[in-house]
Each structure stands twice: as C-alpha cells, then as structure tokens.
C-alpha positions in Angstrom: -46.9 -40.2 9.2 -49.3 -39.9 6.3 -52.7 -39.1 6.3 -54.1 -42.5 6.6 -51.8 -42.4 10.6 -53.1 -38.7 11.2 -56.9 -39.4 10.9 -56.5 -43.0 12.7 -55.0 -40.9 15.6 -57.9 -39.2 15.8 -60.4 -42.5 15.9 -57.9 -44.0 18.3 -57.9 -40.4 20.4 -61.7 -41.0 20.6 -61.6 -44.4 21.5 -59.1 -43.6 24.6 -60.2 -40.9 26.0 -63.0 -41.8 27.9 -61.2 -44.4 29.7 -60.0 -43.3 33.6 -56.4 -43.3 35.2 -54.4 -45.4 37.2 -51.8 -44.5 39.6 -48.8 -43.3 38.2 -45.9 -45.7 38.3 -48.8 -48.4 39.1 -48.6 -52.2 38.7 -51.1 -52.6 36.1 -54.3 -54.4 36.2 -54.4 -57.9 34.7 -58.3 -57.6 34.2 -60.5 -54.8 32.7 -64.2 -53.8 31.6 -65.4 -53.9 28.6 -65.4 -49.6 27.0 -68.4 -47.8 27.2 -70.3 -47.1 23.5 -67.8 -44.3 21.9 -68.6 -41.3 20.8 -67.9 -40.2 16.8 -63.8 -39.1 16.1 -63.0 -35.5 16.9 -62.8 -33.4 14.0 -58.6 -32.9 13.7 -56.9 -29.7 14.0 -56.1 -28.0 11.5 -52.0 -29.0 9.7 -51.8 -31.9 11.5 -52.5 -31.6 14.6 -54.4 -34.0 16.4 -55.8 -33.4 20.1 -55.3 -36.4 22.7 -56.7 -35.8 25.5 -56.5 -33.0 28.3 -54.7 -30.4 26.4 -52.5 -33.1 25.0 -52.3 -34.7 21.3 -50.2 -34.7 18.5 -48.6 -33.3 15.0 -47.6 -35.5 12.0 -45.5 -34.4 9.8 -42.1 -35.7 8.4 -40.4 -37.6 11.1 -40.9 -39.0 14.9 -44.8 -38.0 15.9 -44.5 -34.4 17.7 -46.4 -34.5 21.0 -47.7 -31.4 22.9 -48.9 -29.5 25.7 -51.5 -26.5 24.8 -53.3 -25.3 27.7 -54.2 -21.8 29.0 -51.5 -22.7 31.7 -48.8 -24.6 30.4 -46.8 -25.3 27.1 -44.9 -28.6 26.5 -43.5 -29.8 22.9 -42.0 -33.6 23.1 -38.8 -33.4 19.9 -39.3 -31.4 16.7 -38.9 -33.7 13.7 -37.4 -31.2 10.8 -36.9 -27.4 10.6 -39.6 -27.3 7.8 -42.3 -29.2 9.5 -40.6 -27.9 13.2 -41.5 -24.6 11.5 -45.1 -25.4 11.1 -45.6 -27.5 14.3 -44.3 -23.6 16.0 -47.1 -22.1 14.0 -49.9 -24.5 15.0 -49.8 -25.1 18.6 -53.2 -24.2 20.0 -53.7 -21.4 22.5 -49.9 -20.5 22.0 -50.1 -16.8 20.4 -47.0 -15.0 21.7 -46.5 -17.3 24.7 -42.8 -19.0 25.3 -42.8 -22.6 25.8 -42.2 -23.7 28.7 -40.1 -27.5 28.1 -39.2 -29.1 25.0 -37.9 -32.4 25.3 -36.1 -34.7 23.3 -37.5 -38.5 23.1 -33.2 -39.2 21.7 -31.1 -37.7 20.0 -32.2 -38.7 16.1 -31.8 -35.8 14.0 -36.1 -36.7 12.9 -36.5 -36.1 16.6 -34.2 -33.1 16.7 -33.1 -31.7 13.4 -36.0 -28.9 14.6 -34.7 -27.9 17.5 -33.3 -24.6 16.2 -36.6 -23.3 15.1 -37.8 -23.8 18.6 -35.4 -22.7 20.6 -35.5 -19.0 20.7 -39.5 -19.6 22.1 -38.4 -22.3 24.7 -37.1 -21.8 28.2 -35.0 -25.1 28.2 -34.6 -27.8 26.8 -34.4 -31.7 28.3 -32.9 -34.9 27.3 -30.9 -37.9 28.5 -27.9 -37.1 29.7 -26.0 -39.2 26.8 -28.4 -37.2 23.6 -25.8 -34.3 23.3 -22.7 -36.5 22.9 -24.5 -38.8 20.5 -26.3 -35.9 18.6 -22.1 -34.7 18.0 -20.7 -38.1 17.4 -23.7 -39.1 15.1 -23.2 -35.4 12.9 -19.3 -35.8 13.1 -19.9 -39.5 10.9 -22.0 -37.6 8.2 -20.8 -34.2 8.4 -18.3 -32.2 10.5 -19.9 -29.1 10.2 -23.3 -30.3 11.6 -22.2 -29.9 15.4 -22.3 -26.1 14.6 -26.2 -26.4 13.0 -27.8 -27.9 15.9 -29.1 -27.6 18.9 -28.1 -29.2 22.3 -30.2 -29.8 25.5 -29.2 -27.4 28.6 -30.8 -29.6 30.9 -30.0 -33.5 31.2 -30.9 -36.8 33.3 -29.3 -40.2 33.8 -33.0 -41.7 35.3 -35.9 -39.5 36.0 -37.4 -35.7 35.5 -40.5 -34.1 36.5 -41.9 -31.1 35.5 -44.9 -29.6 37.1 -46.4 -27.5 35.5 -49.4 -24.2 36.0 -49.4 -24.9 39.6 -52.7 -25.7 40.9 -55.0 -23.6 37.6 -57.2 -25.7 35.9 -54.8 -26.4 33.1 -51.6 -27.5 35.0 -50.1 -30.4 34.0 -46.9 -33.2 35.3 -44.9 -34.3 33.1 -42.2 -37.3 33.9 -39.6 -38.4 32.3 -37.6 -41.9 32.4 -34.8 -43.8 30.5 -34.3 -47.5 31.2 -31.6 -48.4 29.7 -30.3 -48.6 26.1 -33.1 -50.3 23.6 -33.5 -48.3 20.2 -30.6 -46.0 21.5 -28.5 -45.0 24.5 -30.1 -42.5 25.3 -33.9 -43.1 25.0 -36.7 -41.8 27.3 -40.5 -41.8 27.8 -42.5 -38.9 28.7 -45.4 -39.3 30.6 -48.3 -36.9 30.7 -49.8 -37.4 34.2 -53.0 -36.0 34.2 -53.5 -36.1 30.6 -52.7 -39.7 31.1 -50.6 -39.9 27.6 -47.1 -41.9 27.5 -45.0 -40.5 24.4 -42.7 -43.5 23.7 -40.5 -41.8 21.0 -38.9 -44.2 19.0 -39.1 -47.8 21.5 -42.1 -48.7 19.6 -42.3 -48.3 15.8 -45.6 -50.0 15.4 -46.1 -52.9 13.0 -43.0 -51.6 10.9 -39.3 -52.7 10.6 -37.5 -50.5 13.4 -33.8 -48.5 13.3 -31.8 -50.3 15.9 -28.9 -48.2 16.3 -26.2 -50.6 17.7 -23.8 -47.4 17.0 -25.5 -45.6 19.1 -25.6 -47.5 21.8 -29.0 -49.8 21.0 -29.7 -53.3 22.4 -32.6 -55.1 21.8 -32.0 -57.3 24.7 -32.6 -54.8 27.0 -35.4 -53.2 24.8 -36.8 -55.9 25.2 -37.2 -55.5 28.8 -37.5 -51.5 28.5 -40.9 -52.7 27.1 -41.9 -55.0 29.5 -41.3 -52.4 32.1 -43.1 -49.8 30.3 -46.0 -51.5 30.0 -46.1 -52.8 33.7 -45.5 -48.9 34.6 -48.0 -46.7 33.3 -51.9 -47.2 33.6 -53.6 -49.8 31.5 -55.2 -46.9 30.8 -52.7 -45.0 28.8 -52.8 -43.4 25.4 -49.4 -44.5 23.7 -47.9 -42.3 21.1 -45.2 -43.9 18.9 -42.2 -42.5 17.1 -43.4 -43.9 13.4 -45.9 -46.7 12.4 -46.1 -48.4 9.2 -47.0 -46.1 5.8 -49.1 -49.3 4.6 -50.5 -50.4 7.8 -54.0 -50.0 9.3 -52.0 -49.4 12.5 -51.0 -46.1 13.4 -48.7 -43.1 16.0 -51.4 -43.7 18.8 -52.3 -47.3 20.5 -52.6 -48.9 23.5 -50.6 -51.1 25.9 -50.6 -54.3 23.6 -49.0 -52.2 21.0 -46.1 -52.3 23.5 -46.1 -55.9 23.9 -46.1 -56.6 20.0 -43.0 -54.7 19.4 -41.5 -56.4 22.6 -42.7 -59.8 20.7 -41.3 -58.8 17.3 -37.9 -58.2 19.2 -38.0 -61.3 21.0 -38.6 -63.6 17.6 -35.8 -61.4 15.9 -33.3 -62.9 18.7 -34.7 -65.8 18.9 -34.6 -66.3 14.8 -31.1 -65.3 14.5 -30.1 -67.3 17.8 -31.2 -70.3 15.9 -29.5 -69.4 12.3 -26.0 -69.4 14.2 -26.7 -72.4 15.9 -27.0 -74.0 13.2 -23.6 -72.4 11.5 -24.8 -69.6 9.4 -22.7 -66.8 8.3 -24.2 -63.2 9.1 -24.6 -62.8 5.4 -27.1 -66.0 4.7 -28.9 -64.9 8.1 -29.6 -61.5 6.6 -30.4 -62.4 3.9 -34.2 -63.3 5.3 -37.3 -61.1 3.5 -39.7 -60.8 6.1 -39.1 -62.5 9.9 -42.1 -65.7 10.0 -44.9 -64.8 12.6 -45.3 -61.2 12.0 -46.8 -60.9 8.9 -48.4 -56.9 10.1 -44.5 -56.2 9.6 -44.2 -57.9 6.4 -43.0 -55.2 3.4 -40.7 -56.2 0.1 -37.3 -55.7 0.1 -35.8 -53.5 0.8 -36.8 -53.2 3.9 -34.9 -52.6 7.8 -35.1 -56.5 8.7 -32.2 -56.8 6.8 -30.0 -54.3 8.8 -32.5 -55.8 12.0 -30.9 -59.3 11.3 -27.2 -57.8 10.9 -27.7 -56.1 14.1 -29.0 -59.1 16.2 -26.2 -61.0 14.9 -23.8 -58.5 15.8 -25.3 -58.6 19.0 -25.5 -61.6 20.0 -21.6 -62.8 18.9 -20.4 -59.4 20.4 -18.9 -57.9 17.2 -18.0 -54.7 17.5 -19.9 -51.8 16.0 
C-alpha cells in the first residue's frame, strides 16, 4: 500500500471509530442516524502502522494489507505480505516486546499474503487458514518454481466453514476472533476475519477497493459466487463495522479501510462485468474481441489506462460463463 492509502486509513479509522457496534451475524439495519461531529484523525504509529479501533489496526507495506491485534492480553496477525515487510511488521507490532503471537491467520493462499509466513512462524502459536489454502499454496508454488514449496510455511490449523478463537479471557484486552468461508470468490479458499469486540472486519482480497481485481480462476475463483459472498457479508456484519481491504487503487481517493457500502460497490463491479460479457457473448463476440475493452463503462473509479487487469477479468468472466476449462 502507498502512503496516500496509509494516511487515508488513519482518517477513515477516526471517522468510523466513534460508531457503536451491532450484534455478530445479525441482519443489518437499513437506516442509520447521522454521525456525531468527528475529531481529528489520530497520528499514525511508526513504520506503516495505523490503529483502527480497540487494539486492532493495519500495517501497510508491500502486498495485501496486514491486520493486527495488539493488547496486553492478546496478539494476533492477519496475513504476512513478503519476507521484508513481514520483518518490519513483526518488529513494530505495538506492545509485543518479546511476547509470542497467539495466532496468525491467512485470508487466502496468494504470495503477497503468505510469503511472510516463515518470518512469523518461529514466534506464533498457530497459523490458521481455510482447508483449501495449503493445497492451493503448494499448487501455485509448483507452477512457478518446483523448489518453492520447501520455502513456504503452511497453516497448521484449518477449517471448512467457520472458526473462532477467544483471547485474553475476561481481561480488558480480550478479543474474540471469528473467521468464515462463504464459498469460492477471489480464490477457492478466501475467508473473512472478524474482530468482534473491536468491530473490525478484514476482508482479505474479497475487496479490491476501486481497482480491477485479480480473479484467480485457476485457484478456484468464482465471479458469480463472489457476488453472493459480498452480499452475504454486507448483511452479516454490523452496519457500523470498519472494513479492511486487501488492495486499493494507487491513484484512487479510496483506500484499504472503508465501510460496508464499499463491499456493495465491489459487488456491482463484478455484476457489471458478468452482464457486459454475457451481452457480448450473445452478440457473437469472441473471447479475444471481448477482452479488448480498456475500461468497463459505469465504473469510473476503477478506470485506468492499459495495461490494467480488466483484460484478464473479461477473459475469466468469458471462461466462467462458457464453462471453458481452466
């Protein structure tokens, strides 16, 4: 993440930090009252750290956004980026000192979220991921470099649908962490991580905020179900949650921290992508012809000059709609 998104996250964190929390997994309210006047944004912590709410924050380095929980009673990390930025994150986690980290959670298998796992492995008690993630890591590494699996670190705790961990008991710094898998989306092993007491939701790469996403069909992605996942998440978590996203557009005014509405913008983009490709297929266009589009109409916040990922998005949508082999 760049410095623009780092500072943007600080401002968003301040604006969202005052709102109250709803019940876990309850139906969200369709109406909200106007927020109270907001205080100035908090000063960011050193080395890319931003506190969001109640001991939970993010670290911006290189790759997918790292989430962290740091209290006197609990330490947790979500994703690890690359070895160099993982080392910076580990060295700067607030309140850590020489304490061990209770849990490291990988939101999915991609290298910009897991390549830092070896840096964290010696000081974490457990690594958690969806059950598909270790296999997807191995398969991806084997395609790129046959020796890469030996240099990876895999989750030692996996789950199929839901996972929960209570940290810190009844002490002031306690936290309850939930993780859910809602089916294939960006990959076949995406999870959503919810810090219940802090009311912070880490979406991993289920949201690329106003930037054309990676859609890893070879890794089990489904554009159709990704739309459903985003709609389910928007209905599941509290309306006033702070959302953390894996990536945001480098030139965009939108950052890696946002609100529930940002999930629905991502949903609308994916819906628009499928609708556009479906119309082009009906008009007799080939995959190659469809993939020549530079920017998808109706989504100006996503627009950027070529090269961009829209070509790949269009190709994946075509393959999914025509049931082409991966």
